[in-house]
PDB file of N, CA, C and O in Angstrom, chain B, residues numbered from 101:
ATOM      1  N   MET B 101      79.140 -25.617  82.213  1.00  0.00           N
ATOM      2  CA  MET B 101      79.395 -24.937  81.140  1.00  0.00           C
ATOM      3  C   MET B 101      78.161 -24.410  80.754  1.00  0.00           C
ATOM      4  O   MET B 101      77.608 -25.454  80.408  1.00  0.00           O
ATOM      5  N   SER B 102      77.286 -23.470  80.557  1.00  0.00           N
ATOM      6  CA  SER B 102      76.058 -23.328  79.532  1.00  0.00           C
ATOM      7  C   SER B 102      76.440 -23.145  77.751  1.00  0.00           C
ATOM      8  O   SER B 102      77.501 -22.572  77.501  1.00  0.00           O
ATOM      9  N   ILE B 103      75.887 -23.455  76.988  1.00  0.00           N
ATOM     10  CA  ILE B 103      76.037 -22.886  75.753  1.00  0.00           C
ATOM     11  C   ILE B 103      75.188 -21.928  75.400  1.00  0.00           C
ATOM     12  O   ILE B 103      74.103 -21.783  75.962  1.00  0.00           O
ATOM     13  N   PRO B 104      75.513 -21.349  74.645  1.00  0.00           N
ATOM     14  CA  PRO B 104      74.979 -19.863  74.472  1.00  0.00           C
ATOM     15  C   PRO B 104      73.294 -20.314  73.694  1.00  0.00           C
ATOM     16  O   PRO B 104      72.899 -21.427  73.347  1.00  0.00           O
ATOM     17  N   LYS B 105      72.658 -19.104  73.628  1.00  0.00           N
ATOM     18  CA  LYS B 105      71.102 -19.406  72.592  1.00  0.00           C
ATOM     19  C   LYS B 105      71.110 -18.170  71.489  1.00  0.00           C
ATOM     20  O   LYS B 105      71.315 -16.962  71.614  1.00  0.00           O
ATOM     21  N   ALA B 106      70.940 -18.623  70.878  1.00  0.00           N
ATOM     22  CA  ALA B 106      70.929 -17.823  69.299  1.00  0.00           C
ATOM     23  C   ALA B 106      69.465 -17.540  69.096  1.00  0.00           C
ATOM     24  O   ALA B 106      68.611 -18.388  69.354  1.00  0.00           O
ATOM     25  N   GLU B 107      69.308 -16.883  68.841  1.00  0.00           N
ATOM     26  CA  GLU B 107      67.900 -15.976  68.534  1.00  0.00           C
ATOM     27  C   GLU B 107      67.906 -14.923  67.612  1.00  0.00           C
ATOM     28  O   GLU B 107      68.948 -14.272  67.541  1.00  0.00           O
ATOM     29  N   PHE B 108      66.754 -14.542  66.724  1.00  0.00           N
ATOM     30  CA  PHE B 108      66.706 -13.579  66.194  1.00  0.00           C
ATOM     31  C   PHE B 108      65.584 -13.144  65.246  1.00  0.00           C
ATOM     32  O   PHE B 108      65.014 -14.099  64.720  1.00  0.00           O
ATOM     33  N   ARG B 109      65.106 -11.870  64.883  1.00  0.00           N
ATOM     34  CA  ARG B 109      64.096 -11.444  64.386  1.00  0.00           C
ATOM     35  C   ARG B 109      64.577 -10.684  63.072  1.00  0.00           C
ATOM     36  O   ARG B 109      65.734 -10.266  63.021  1.00  0.00           O
ATOM     37  N   PHE B 110      63.593 -10.480  61.883  1.00  0.00           N
ATOM     38  CA  PHE B 110      63.788  -9.556  61.210  1.00  0.00           C
ATOM     39  C   PHE B 110      62.482  -8.921  60.776  1.00  0.00           C
ATOM     40  O   PHE B 110      61.385  -9.478  60.821  1.00  0.00           O
ATOM     41  N   THR B 111      62.781  -7.422  60.260  1.00  0.00           N
ATOM     42  CA  THR B 111      61.995  -6.539  59.814  1.00  0.00           C
ATOM     43  C   THR B 111      62.347  -6.038  58.558  1.00  0.00           C
ATOM     44  O   THR B 111      63.438  -5.725  58.082  1.00  0.00           O
ATOM     45  N   PRO B 112      61.335  -6.024  58.164  1.00  0.00           N
ATOM     46  CA  PRO B 112      59.821  -5.892  57.763  1.00  0.00           C
ATOM     47  C   PRO B 112      59.511  -7.399  57.879  1.00  0.00           C
ATOM     48  O   PRO B 112      60.374  -8.157  57.433  1.00  0.00           O
ATOM     49  N   THR B 113      58.569  -7.855  58.334  1.00  0.00           N
ATOM     50  CA  THR B 113      57.859  -9.043  58.296  1.00  0.00           C
ATOM     51  C   THR B 113      57.891  -9.726  56.864  1.00  0.00           C
ATOM     52  O   THR B 113      58.226 -10.885  56.619  1.00  0.00           O
ATOM     53  N   PHE B 114      57.599  -9.051  56.246  1.00  0.00           N
ATOM     54  CA  PHE B 114      57.099  -9.626  54.719  1.00  0.00           C
ATOM     55  C   PHE B 114      57.778  -8.986  53.626  1.00  0.00           C
ATOM     56  O   PHE B 114      56.972  -8.351  52.946  1.00  0.00           O
ATOM     57  N   PRO B 115      59.113  -8.905  53.145  1.00  0.00           N
ATOM     58  CA  PRO B 115      59.996  -7.752  52.646  1.00  0.00           C
ATOM     59  C   PRO B 115      59.796  -7.873  51.138  1.00  0.00           C
ATOM     60  O   PRO B 115      59.471  -8.991  50.739  1.00  0.00           O
ATOM     61  N   HIS B 116      59.901  -7.155  50.475  1.00  0.00           N
ATOM     62  CA  HIS B 116      59.832  -6.970  49.281  1.00  0.00           C
ATOM     63  C   HIS B 116      61.623  -6.919  48.793  1.00  0.00           C
ATOM     64  O   HIS B 116      62.658  -6.702  49.422  1.00  0.00           O
ATOM     65  N   ILE B 117      61.270  -7.281  47.178  1.00  0.00           N
ATOM     66  CA  ILE B 117      63.041  -7.160  46.410  1.00  0.00           C
ATOM     67  C   ILE B 117      63.362  -5.490  46.541  1.00  0.00           C
ATOM     68  O   ILE B 117      62.617  -4.574  46.192  1.00  0.00           O
ATOM     69  N   ASN B 118      64.498  -5.411  47.058  1.00  0.00           N
ATOM     70  CA  ASN B 118      65.174  -4.264  47.032  1.00  0.00           C
ATOM     71  C   ASN B 118      65.019  -3.718  48.426  1.00  0.00           C
ATOM     72  O   ASN B 118      65.607  -2.720  48.842  1.00  0.00           O
ATOM     73  N   GLU B 119      64.175  -4.460  49.111  1.00  0.00           N
ATOM     74  CA  GLU B 119      64.262  -3.392  50.194  1.00  0.00           C
ATOM     75  C   GLU B 119      65.075  -4.339  51.130  1.00  0.00           C
ATOM     76  O   GLU B 119      65.358  -5.535  51.053  1.00  0.00           O
ATOM     77  N   THR B 120      65.407  -3.141  52.250  1.00  0.00           N
ATOM     78  CA  THR B 120      66.192  -3.371  52.991  1.00  0.00           C
ATOM     79  C   THR B 120      65.686  -3.800  54.133  1.00  0.00           C
ATOM     80  O   THR B 120      64.850  -3.095  54.699  1.00  0.00           O
ATOM     81  N   VAL B 121      66.208  -5.396  54.860  1.00  0.00           N
ATOM     82  CA  VAL B 121      65.771  -6.161  56.279  1.00  0.00           C
ATOM     83  C   VAL B 121      66.864  -6.103  56.987  1.00  0.00           C
ATOM     84  O   VAL B 121      68.075  -6.317  56.931  1.00  0.00           O
ATOM     85  N   THR B 122      65.885  -5.679  57.788  1.00  0.00           N
ATOM     86  CA  THR B 122      67.478  -5.558  59.501  1.00  0.00           C
ATOM     87  C   THR B 122      66.993  -6.696  60.297  1.00  0.00           C
ATOM     88  O   THR B 122      65.828  -6.787  60.687  1.00  0.00           O
ATOM     89  N   PHE B 123      67.951  -7.595  60.536  1.00  0.00           N
ATOM     90  CA  PHE B 123      67.953  -8.588  61.243  1.00  0.00           C
ATOM     91  C   PHE B 123      68.390  -8.394  62.803  1.00  0.00           C
ATOM     92  O   PHE B 123      69.564  -8.091  63.012  1.00  0.00           O
ATOM     93  N   ASN B 124      67.586  -8.538  63.806  1.00  0.00           N
ATOM     94  CA  ASN B 124      68.133  -8.218  65.359  1.00  0.00           C
ATOM     95  C   ASN B 124      68.492  -9.616  66.048  1.00  0.00           C
ATOM     96  O   ASN B 124      67.745 -10.588  66.166  1.00  0.00           O
ATOM     97  N   ALA B 125      69.599  -9.504  66.404  1.00  0.00           N
ATOM     98  CA  ALA B 125      69.804 -10.637  67.333  1.00  0.00           C
ATOM     99  C   ALA B 125      70.429 -10.684  68.797  1.00  0.00           C
ATOM    100  O   ALA B 125      70.995 -11.556  69.457  1.00  0.00           O
ATOM    101  N   SER B 126      70.114  -9.509  68.982  1.00  0.00           N
ATOM    102  CA  SER B 126      69.832  -8.982  70.542  1.00  0.00           C
ATOM    103  C   SER B 126      69.497  -9.776  71.451  1.00  0.00           C
ATOM    104  O   SER B 126      70.171  -9.902  72.473  1.00  0.00           O
ATOM    105  N   ALA B 127      68.287 -10.506  71.200  1.00  0.00           N
ATOM    106  CA  ALA B 127      67.571 -11.436  72.078  1.00  0.00           C
ATOM    107  C   ALA B 127      68.819 -12.657  72.762  1.00  0.00           C
ATOM    108  O   ALA B 127      68.789 -13.022  73.937  1.00  0.00           O
ATOM    109  N   SER B 128      69.819 -13.128  71.773  1.00  0.00           N
ATOM    110  CA  SER B 128      70.680 -13.828  71.754  1.00  0.00           C
ATOM    111  C   SER B 128      71.255 -13.855  73.242  1.00  0.00           C
ATOM    112  O   SER B 128      71.557 -12.802  73.804  1.00  0.00           O
ATOM    113  N   VAL B 129      71.423 -15.350  73.985  1.00  0.00           N
ATOM    114  CA  VAL B 129      72.253 -14.988  75.373  1.00  0.00           C
ATOM    115  C   VAL B 129      73.408 -16.017  75.153  1.00  0.00           C
ATOM    116  O   VAL B 129      73.479 -17.107  74.586  1.00  0.00           O
ATOM    117  N   ALA B 130      74.237 -15.266  75.800  1.00  0.00           N
ATOM    118  CA  ALA B 130      75.693 -16.007  76.288  1.00  0.00           C
ATOM    119  C   ALA B 130      75.572 -17.317  77.725  1.00  0.00           C
ATOM    120  O   ALA B 130      76.420 -18.206  77.798  1.00  0.00           O
ATOM    121  N   ASN B 131      74.909 -17.259  78.310  1.00  0.00           N
ATOM    122  CA  ASN B 131      74.587 -17.935  79.631  1.00  0.00           C
ATOM    123  C   ASN B 131      76.233 -18.258  79.657  1.00  0.00           C
ATOM    124  O   ASN B 131      76.645 -19.366  79.314  1.00  0.00           O
ATOM    125  N   GLY B 132      76.857 -17.519  79.961  1.00  0.00           N
ATOM    126  CA  GLY B 132      77.930 -17.280  80.506  1.00  0.00           C
ATOM    127  C   GLY B 132      79.019 -16.561  79.697  1.00  0.00           C
ATOM    128  O   GLY B 132      79.032 -16.697  78.473  1.00  0.00           O
ATOM    129  N   GLY B 133      80.141 -15.628  80.465  1.00  0.00           N
ATOM    130  CA  GLY B 133      80.910 -15.075  79.058  1.00  0.00           C
ATOM    131  C   GLY B 133      79.826 -13.853  78.674  1.00  0.00           C
ATOM    132  O   GLY B 133      79.037 -13.217  79.373  1.00  0.00           O
ATOM    133  N   GLU B 134      80.125 -13.819  77.348  1.00  0.00           N
ATOM    134  CA  GLU B 134      79.309 -12.730  76.690  1.00  0.00           C
ATOM    135  C   GLU B 134      79.415 -13.121  74.920  1.00  0.00           C
ATOM    136  O   GLU B 134      80.018 -14.107  74.496  1.00  0.00           O
ATOM    137  N   ILE B 135      78.744 -12.188  74.114  1.00  0.00           N
ATOM    138  CA  ILE B 135      78.629 -13.163  72.767  1.00  0.00           C
ATOM    139  C   ILE B 135      79.766 -12.226  72.039  1.00  0.00           C
ATOM    140  O   ILE B 135      79.677 -11.010  72.213  1.00  0.00           O
ATOM    141  N   ILE B 136      80.688 -12.676  71.339  1.00  0.00           N
ATOM    142  CA  ILE B 136      81.578 -11.813  70.608  1.00  0.00           C
ATOM    143  C   ILE B 136      81.304 -11.793  69.005  1.00  0.00           C
ATOM    144  O   ILE B 136      81.667 -10.913  68.225  1.00  0.00           O
ATOM    145  N   LEU B 137      80.514 -13.072  68.678  1.00  0.00           N
ATOM    146  CA  LEU B 137      80.714 -13.106  67.692  1.00  0.00           C
ATOM    147  C   LEU B 137      79.087 -13.353  67.054  1.00  0.00           C
ATOM    148  O   LEU B 137      78.341 -14.064  67.727  1.00  0.00           O
ATOM    149  N   TYR B 138      78.684 -12.891  66.054  1.00  0.00           N
ATOM    150  CA  TYR B 138      77.573 -12.847  65.122  1.00  0.00           C
ATOM    151  C   TYR B 138      77.690 -13.005  63.586  1.00  0.00           C
ATOM    152  O   TYR B 138      77.771 -12.086  62.770  1.00  0.00           O
ATOM    153  N   LYS B 139      77.683 -15.072  63.204  1.00  0.00           N
ATOM    154  CA  LYS B 139      77.979 -15.064  62.059  1.00  0.00           C
ATOM    155  C   LYS B 139      76.641 -15.329  60.929  1.00  0.00           C
ATOM    156  O   LYS B 139      76.068 -16.418  60.946  1.00  0.00           O
ATOM    157  N   TRP B 140      76.307 -14.474  60.171  1.00  0.00           N
ATOM    158  CA  TRP B 140      75.138 -14.321  59.599  1.00  0.00           C
ATOM    159  C   TRP B 140      74.963 -15.149  57.937  1.00  0.00           C
ATOM    160  O   TRP B 140      75.281 -14.344  57.062  1.00  0.00           O
ATOM    161  N   ASP B 141      74.683 -16.070  57.548  1.00  0.00           N
ATOM    162  CA  ASP B 141      74.256 -16.348  56.904  1.00  0.00           C
ATOM    163  C   ASP B 141      73.264 -16.421  56.117  1.00  0.00           C
ATOM    164  O   ASP B 141      72.483 -17.352  56.313  1.00  0.00           O
ATOM    165  N   PHE B 142      72.943 -15.306  54.799  1.00  0.00           N
ATOM    166  CA  PHE B 142      71.770 -14.541  54.480  1.00  0.00           C
ATOM    167  C   PHE B 142      71.076 -15.588  53.249  1.00  0.00           C
ATOM    168  O   PHE B 142      70.264 -15.061  52.488  1.00  0.00           O
ATOM    169  N   GLY B 143      71.348 -16.817  53.096  1.00  0.00           N
ATOM    170  CA  GLY B 143      70.716 -17.950  52.371  1.00  0.00           C
ATOM    171  C   GLY B 143      70.997 -17.397  50.716  1.00  0.00           C
ATOM    172  O   GLY B 143      70.542 -18.108  49.820  1.00  0.00           O
ATOM    173  N   THR B 144      71.386 -16.741  50.521  1.00  0.00           N
ATOM    174  CA  THR B 144      71.856 -16.227  49.144  1.00  0.00           C
ATOM    175  C   THR B 144      73.668 -16.674  48.261  1.00  0.00           C
ATOM    176  O   THR B 144      74.055 -16.528  47.101  1.00  0.00           O
ATOM    177  N   GLY B 145      74.276 -17.176  49.382  1.00  0.00           N
ATOM    178  CA  GLY B 145      76.045 -17.131  49.691  1.00  0.00           C
ATOM    179  C   GLY B 145      76.637 -16.096  50.061  1.00  0.00           C
ATOM    180  O   GLY B 145      77.854 -15.997  49.910  1.00  0.00           O
ATOM    181  N   ASP B 146      75.943 -15.177  50.587  1.00  0.00           N
ATOM    182  CA  ASP B 146      76.727 -13.769  51.534  1.00  0.00           C
ATOM    183  C   ASP B 146      76.382 -13.914  52.802  1.00  0.00           C
ATOM    184  O   ASP B 146      75.272 -13.938  53.334  1.00  0.00           O
ATOM    185  N   THR B 147      77.437 -14.008  53.224  1.00  0.00           N
ATOM    186  CA  THR B 147      77.659 -14.203  54.779  1.00  0.00           C
ATOM    187  C   THR B 147      78.002 -12.853  55.582  1.00  0.00           C
ATOM    188  O   THR B 147      78.444 -11.929  54.899  1.00  0.00           O
ATOM    189  N   LEU B 148      77.871 -12.679  56.730  1.00  0.00           N
ATOM    190  CA  LEU B 148      78.357 -11.729  57.313  1.00  0.00           C
ATOM    191  C   LEU B 148      78.936 -12.138  58.977  1.00  0.00           C
ATOM    192  O   LEU B 148      78.209 -12.647  59.829  1.00  0.00           O
ATOM    193  N   SER B 149      80.204 -11.829  59.155  1.00  0.00           N
ATOM    194  CA  SER B 149      80.441 -11.484  60.406  1.00  0.00           C
ATOM    195  C   SER B 149      81.108 -10.621  61.214  1.00  0.00           C
ATOM    196  O   SER B 149      82.016  -9.865  60.869  1.00  0.00           O
ATOM    197  N   THR B 150      80.611 -10.755  62.358  1.00  0.00           N
ATOM    198  CA  THR B 150      80.378  -8.904  63.169  1.00  0.00           C
ATOM    199  C   THR B 150      80.134  -9.270  64.353  1.00  0.00           C
ATOM    200  O   THR B 150      79.397 -10.203  64.672  1.00  0.00           O
ATOM    201  N   ASP B 151      81.003  -8.242  65.393  1.00  0.00           N
ATOM    202  CA  ASP B 151      80.626  -8.329  66.681  1.00  0.00           C
ATOM    203  C   ASP B 151      79.136  -7.696  67.164  1.00  0.00           C
ATOM    204  O   ASP B 151      78.677  -7.864  68.294  1.00  0.00           O
ATOM    205  N   GLU B 152      78.770  -7.279  66.575  1.00  0.00           N
ATOM    206  CA  GLU B 152      77.078  -6.396  66.793  1.00  0.00           C
ATOM    207  C   GLU B 152      75.911  -7.309  66.000  1.00  0.00           C
ATOM    208  O   GLU B 152      75.726  -7.953  64.968  1.00  0.00           O
ATOM    209  N   PRO B 153      75.107  -6.790  67.540  1.00  0.00           N
ATOM    210  CA  PRO B 153      73.734  -8.359  67.085  1.00  0.00           C
ATOM    211  C   PRO B 153      72.984  -7.803  65.983  1.00  0.00           C
ATOM    212  O   PRO B 153      71.987  -8.411  65.592  1.00  0.00           O
ATOM    213  N   ILE B 154      73.432  -6.432  65.286  1.00  0.00           N
ATOM    214  CA  ILE B 154      72.083  -5.726  64.239  1.00  0.00           C
ATOM    215  C   ILE B 154      72.830  -6.262  62.850  1.00  0.00           C
ATOM    216  O   ILE B 154      74.024  -6.041  62.650  1.00  0.00           O
ATOM    217  N   ALA B 155      71.961  -7.016  61.885  1.00  0.00           N
ATOM    218  CA  ALA B 155      72.694  -6.937  60.479  1.00  0.00           C
ATOM    219  C   ALA B 155      71.530  -6.363  59.411  1.00  0.00           C
ATOM    220  O   ALA B 155      70.331  -6.551  59.612  1.00  0.00           O
ATOM    221  N   VAL B 156      72.046  -5.646  58.261  1.00  0.00           N
ATOM    222  CA  VAL B 156      70.895  -5.494  57.554  1.00  0.00           C
ATOM    223  C   VAL B 156      71.709  -6.029  56.176  1.00  0.00           C
ATOM    224  O   VAL B 156      72.891  -6.206  55.881  1.00  0.00           O
ATOM    225  N   TYR B 157      70.356  -6.192  55.472  1.00  0.00           N
ATOM    226  CA  TYR B 157      70.343  -7.299  54.380  1.00  0.00           C
ATOM    227  C   TYR B 157      69.451  -6.562  53.040  1.00  0.00           C
ATOM    228  O   TYR B 157      68.263  -6.365  53.293  1.00  0.00           O
ATOM    229  N   THR B 158      69.748  -6.306  52.183  1.00  0.00           N
ATOM    230  CA  THR B 158      68.553  -6.325  50.935  1.00  0.00           C
ATOM    231  C   THR B 158      69.021  -7.520  50.049  1.00  0.00           C
ATOM    232  O   THR B 158      70.206  -7.800  49.866  1.00  0.00           O
ATOM    233  N   TYR B 159      68.031  -8.148  49.553  1.00  0.00           N
ATOM    234  CA  TYR B 159      67.785  -8.911  48.501  1.00  0.00           C
ATOM    235  C   TYR B 159      67.058  -8.659  47.540  1.00  0.00           C
ATOM    236  O   TYR B 159      65.980  -8.065  47.556  1.00  0.00           O
ATOM    237  N   THR B 160      67.699  -9.166  46.533  1.00  0.00           N
ATOM    238  CA  THR B 160      67.640  -8.732  45.017  1.00  0.00           C
ATOM    239  C   THR B 160      66.673  -9.766  44.082  1.00  0.00           C
ATOM    240  O   THR B 160      66.256  -9.316  43.015  1.00  0.00           O
ATOM    241  N   SER B 161      66.404 -10.805  44.379  1.00  0.00           N
ATOM    242  CA  SER B 161      65.348 -11.487  43.909  1.00  0.00           C
ATOM    243  C   SER B 161      64.703 -11.963  44.717  1.00  0.00           C
ATOM    244  O   SER B 161      65.219 -12.284  45.788  1.00  0.00           O
ATOM    245  N   GLN B 162      63.175 -12.193  44.432  1.00  0.00           N
ATOM    246  CA  GLN B 162      61.841 -12.772  45.082  1.00  0.00           C
ATOM    247  C   GLN B 162      62.546 -14.664  45.378  1.00  0.00           C
ATOM    248  O   GLN B 162      63.329 -15.247  44.628  1.00  0.00           O
ATOM    249  N   GLY B 163      62.059 -15.098  46.408  1.00  0.00           N
ATOM    250  CA  GLY B 163      61.819 -16.106  46.696  1.00  0.00           C
ATOM    251  C   GLY B 163      62.016 -16.708  48.283  1.00  0.00           C
ATOM    252  O   GLY B 163      61.791 -15.725  48.989  1.00  0.00           O
ATOM    253  N   VAL B 164      62.210 -17.421  48.830  1.00  0.00           N
ATOM    254  CA  VAL B 164      62.308 -18.044  50.166  1.00  0.00           C
ATOM    255  C   VAL B 164      63.844 -18.111  50.235  1.00  0.00           C
ATOM    256  O   VAL B 164      64.752 -18.536  49.521  1.00  0.00           O
ATOM    257  N   TYR B 165      63.737 -17.604  51.216  1.00  0.00           N
ATOM    258  CA  TYR B 165      65.767 -17.831  51.914  1.00  0.00           C
ATOM    259  C   TYR B 165      65.967 -18.550  53.004  1.00  0.00           C
ATOM    260  O   TYR B 165      65.282 -18.375  54.012  1.00  0.00           O
ATOM    261  N   ASN B 166      66.820 -19.344  52.940  1.00  0.00           N
ATOM    262  CA  ASN B 166      67.044 -19.844  55.276  1.00  0.00           C
ATOM    263  C   ASN B 166      68.051 -18.973  55.228  1.00  0.00           C
ATOM    264  O   ASN B 166      68.980 -18.946  54.422  1.00  0.00           O
ATOM    265  N   VAL B 167      67.725 -17.917  56.557  1.00  0.00           N
ATOM    266  CA  VAL B 167      68.827 -17.453  56.885  1.00  0.00           C
ATOM    267  C   VAL B 167      69.068 -18.062  58.209  1.00  0.00           C
ATOM    268  O   VAL B 167      68.150 -18.204  59.016  1.00  0.00           O
ATOM    269  N   THR B 168      70.326 -18.436  58.460  1.00  0.00           N
ATOM    270  CA  THR B 168      71.054 -18.718  59.319  1.00  0.00           C
ATOM    271  C   THR B 168      72.110 -17.669  60.294  1.00  0.00           C
ATOM    272  O   THR B 168      72.720 -16.701  59.838  1.00  0.00           O
ATOM    273  N   LEU B 169      72.138 -18.075  61.541  1.00  0.00           N
ATOM    274  CA  LEU B 169      73.176 -17.044  62.173  1.00  0.00           C
ATOM    275  C   LEU B 169      73.127 -18.093  63.548  1.00  0.00           C
ATOM    276  O   LEU B 169      72.322 -18.731  64.227  1.00  0.00           O
ATOM    277  N   LYS B 170      74.600 -17.784  63.440  1.00  0.00           N
ATOM    278  CA  LYS B 170      75.849 -18.594  64.553  1.00  0.00           C
ATOM    279  C   LYS B 170      76.197 -17.656  65.674  1.00  0.00           C
ATOM    280  O   LYS B 170      76.610 -16.583  65.233  1.00  0.00           O
ATOM    281  N   VAL B 171      76.177 -17.691  66.353  1.00  0.00           N
ATOM    282  CA  VAL B 171      76.706 -16.958  67.835  1.00  0.00           C
ATOM    283  C   VAL B 171      77.772 -17.629  68.209  1.00  0.00           C
ATOM    284  O   VAL B 171      77.777 -18.839  67.983  1.00  0.00           O
ATOM    285  N   THR B 172      78.877 -17.035  68.838  1.00  0.00           N
ATOM    286  CA  THR B 172      80.066 -17.591  69.341  1.00  0.00           C
ATOM    287  C   THR B 172      80.050 -16.981  70.691  1.00  0.00           C
ATOM    288  O   THR B 172      79.953 -15.759  70.576  1.00  0.00           O
ATOM    289  N   ASP B 173      80.110 -17.378  71.967  1.00  0.00           N
ATOM    290  CA  ASP B 173      80.566 -16.374  73.139  1.00  0.00           C
ATOM    291  C   ASP B 173      82.212 -16.315  73.244  1.00  0.00           C
ATOM    292  O   ASP B 173      83.038 -16.685  72.409  1.00  0.00           O
ATOM    293  N   SER B 174      82.439 -15.655  74.702  1.00  0.00           N
ATOM    294  CA  SER B 174      84.023 -15.476  74.969  1.00  0.00           C
ATOM    295  C   SER B 174      84.736 -16.615  75.345  1.00  0.00           C
ATOM    296  O   SER B 174      85.962 -16.728  75.365  1.00  0.00           O
ATOM    297  N   GLU B 175      83.530 -17.822  75.773  1.00  0.00           N
ATOM    298  CA  GLU B 175      84.195 -19.226  76.203  1.00  0.00           C
ATOM    299  C   GLU B 175      84.448 -20.272  74.738  1.00  0.00           C
ATOM    300  O   GLU B 175      84.805 -21.449  74.685  1.00  0.00           O
ATOM    301  N   ASN B 176      84.193 -19.555  73.920  1.00  0.00           N
ATOM    302  CA  ASN B 176      84.213 -20.512  72.140  1.00  0.00           C
ATOM    303  C   ASN B 176      83.219 -21.554  72.500  1.00  0.00           C
ATOM    304  O   ASN B 176      83.675 -22.667  72.234  1.00  0.00           O
ATOM    305  N   LEU B 177      82.279 -21.588  72.900  1.00  0.00           N
ATOM    306  CA  LEU B 177      81.118 -22.096  72.785  1.00  0.00           C
ATOM    307  C   LEU B 177      80.149 -21.472  71.785  1.00  0.00           C
ATOM    308  O   LEU B 177      80.179 -20.242  71.818  1.00  0.00           O
ATOM    309  N   SER B 178      79.449 -21.906  71.061  1.00  0.00           N
ATOM    310  CA  SER B 178      78.362 -21.592  69.686  1.00  0.00           C
ATOM    311  C   SER B 178      76.839 -22.180  70.132  1.00  0.00           C
ATOM    312  O   SER B 178      76.439 -22.920  71.031  1.00  0.00           O
ATOM    313  N   ASP B 179      76.212 -21.451  69.018  1.00  0.00           N
ATOM    314  CA  ASP B 179      74.960 -22.387  69.066  1.00  0.00           C
ATOM    315  C   ASP B 179      74.347 -21.438  67.574  1.00  0.00           C
ATOM    316  O   ASP B 179      74.765 -20.329  67.241  1.00  0.00           O
ATOM    317  N   ILE B 180      73.604 -21.997  67.079  1.00  0.00           N
ATOM    318  CA  ILE B 180      72.981 -22.245  65.820  1.00  0.00           C
ATOM    319  C   ILE B 180      71.631 -22.268  65.476  1.00  0.00           C
ATOM    320  O   ILE B 180      70.978 -23.309  65.537  1.00  0.00           O
ATOM    321  N   THR B 181      70.960 -20.744  64.966  1.00  0.00           N
ATOM    322  CA  THR B 181      69.681 -21.072  65.066  1.00  0.00           C
ATOM    323  C   THR B 181      69.337 -20.480  63.336  1.00  0.00           C
ATOM    324  O   THR B 181      70.281 -19.935  62.765  1.00  0.00           O
ATOM    325  N   TRP B 182      67.945 -20.620  62.547  1.00  0.00           N
ATOM    326  CA  TRP B 182      67.661 -20.584  61.531  1.00  0.00           C
ATOM    327  C   TRP B 182      65.990 -20.768  61.407  1.00  0.00           C
ATOM    328  O   TRP B 182      65.195 -21.635  61.770  1.00  0.00           O
ATOM    329  N   GLN B 183      65.876 -19.262  60.577  1.00  0.00           N
ATOM    330  CA  GLN B 183      64.476 -19.003  60.114  1.00  0.00           C
ATOM    331  C   GLN B 183      64.152 -18.965  58.845  1.00  0.00           C
ATOM    332  O   GLN B 183      65.175 -18.547  58.302  1.00  0.00           O
ATOM    333  N   LEU B 184      63.111 -19.201  57.784  1.00  0.00           N
ATOM    334  CA  LEU B 184      63.010 -18.997  56.289  1.00  0.00           C
ATOM    335  C   LEU B 184      62.420 -17.305  56.004  1.00  0.00           C
ATOM    336  O   LEU B 184      61.571 -16.872  56.783  1.00  0.00           O
ATOM    337  N   ILE B 185      62.794 -16.647  55.157  1.00  0.00           N
ATOM    338  CA  ILE B 185      62.455 -15.628  55.242  1.00  0.00           C
ATOM    339  C   ILE B 185      61.675 -15.410  53.385  1.00  0.00           C
ATOM    340  O   ILE B 185      62.395 -15.844  52.486  1.00  0.00           O
ATOM    341  N   CYS B 186      60.730 -14.973  53.091  1.00  0.00           N
ATOM    342  CA  CYS B 186      60.228 -14.940  51.936  1.00  0.00           C
ATOM    343  C   CYS B 186      60.010 -13.593  51.335  1.00  0.00           C
ATOM    344  O   CYS B 186      59.227 -12.697  51.651  1.00  0.00           O
ATOM    345  N   ILE B 187      61.055 -13.691  50.224  1.00  0.00           N
ATOM    346  CA  ILE B 187      60.946 -11.965  49.427  1.00  0.00           C
ATOM    347  C   ILE B 187      60.055 -12.169  48.574  1.00  0.00           C
ATOM    348  O   ILE B 187      60.060 -13.073  47.738  1.00  0.00           O
ATOM    349  N   GLU B 188      59.007 -11.117  48.769  1.00  0.00           N
ATOM    350  CA  GLU B 188      58.281 -10.973  47.616  1.00  0.00           C
ATOM    351  C   GLU B 188      57.972  -9.620  46.516  1.00  0.00           C
ATOM    352  O   GLU B 188      58.188  -8.463  46.876  1.00  0.00           O
ATOM    353  N   LEU B 189      57.605  -9.859  45.566  1.00  0.00           N
ATOM    354  CA  LEU B 189      57.606  -8.986  44.673  1.00  0.00           C
ATOM    355  C   LEU B 189      57.471  -7.424  44.832  1.00  0.00           C
ATOM    356  O   LEU B 189      57.491  -6.698  43.838  1.00  0.00           O
TER     357      LEU B 189
END
């Protein structure tokens, strides 16, 4: 069995406070089976679990946040990746 590969991008690249950020994990690959769960941690204490690869979030404070994505596939295998996002004034 091959484990899935978690991957995501976000836009805009340089978001500002109170601007909606779109996280796109559709480049994640299941490597057998299909991805059934995307679990996001936005680095603020807020999380989202969904079966959709797209998530949106709005940061209300300036700073650097560690965004983590865990994908789980239909074979109950998972992978985790993360990126830093810098929220500007």
